[in-house]
Structure formats: structure tokens, C-alpha cells
C-alpha angles and dihedrals in degrees: 000000000000129000088254089055090051090050089052090052091049091052094047096043092047091052093047094048094038091232136131097212134046127185113225110203108161131084093284089067083085087078088070094065096026111034090179097042116169113275094249089062094049101047096109117104091206137071114203109219148148135190108266094219098038113025090176088071089069087091090059090052092047092049093048105040102009134116115321092007121135086255090057092046091050101044105023094235135072148186119255108207108219136163135245089261092063096086129047104222140177117263097258100039093125091064090061101047116137113226120223106188126141143117091296090059091046088238093304111133123230105200105204125196112255114250092254094050091044090054091050089052092049093047090049091053089049098192119149092249090052092051090049090052092050092047090051091053090055094042090056091046092236091134137024122222090238091062090058094043089055093059092039088070087072092067128083115262102255094050092037092054093050092048093045091053090051090047092054091049091050093048091048095049093042091060094055 
């Protein structure tokens, strides 16, 4: 997915859900902070999102421009309507959102997770594909471990400790 593709999804999802702001929580949120992210970080065909003011409308987005929809068949990418509970995030993640809003979005704002918050979410999920994504971020020097450790302090100790251990493993293996 490219930044232009993400902008198209923001415009379409905003129109479908009749909203002016969408929260982007999946891997393609990286395109907010890094519009020209390395290809290995932008391989997903889907952008996980939900309307900021009406998360329940995510189902409408998913049903209209989601996986295997005519939109997906036509453009090769799609919106995955998710809910706020999808991502485990630090307490103050909303203060760090990266706004994608321009003519291509028709003025609708895509509020993308910051790279640090995105990494916390990926490390919390802990799937192989998430660990690969995090390692790639560090390999491409788009993020420093200290930036993630700073936001980790916003999590409760048991979860924070698990995520920090995963972070250290990713950083170690990314430098090999």
C-alpha cells in the first residue's frame, strides 16, 4: 500500500461512515509518519481503521470497502473495519496521533498511530508478522528503542514487562 492508497481509503471510509476522522491502528498507520516507508513495511493490502466518533460504524466500512469487496477487487487494497479494542496501546496514545488530511482525503482526517505506539501495539500482539514488522522498523532506522521505551512507561507492569522483553529480542535480532 502506498500513502496515496491510504489517503484514498480515508476518503472512502469517511464518506461511507459520514465522519470527519478515522483512527488508523494497523501496520499501515506507519504511512502517516513515513509517507515513503520502505516497501517491506507497506506490503499489507489492508488498513485497519474505525471512525473516531462512532466506532460501531467500522462494520459499515468493512462491509462496503473491506476484504473481497468490489472496492478491493478494483484497487487491490481495502479497509478493515476494527474497533478501539483491537490494539493494546499506551495511556496517552491519542496525544501522539499523526494526522493525514489533505485534498486526497477530501479533508477527512486519518489519525494514524505514532511509530512508537504502533510498535507497542505490534509487540503486544506478538504474532510473527508483527515481530517482523518491528524488526524492519529498527533495521531501517525509522525508530529508536528509547522512543518505544518512553511510551512503554504508560503501561501497567505485567504487560509492560512482556512487551519490553519482546522489544529487546526484536532490537537484538534486527541488528544481526
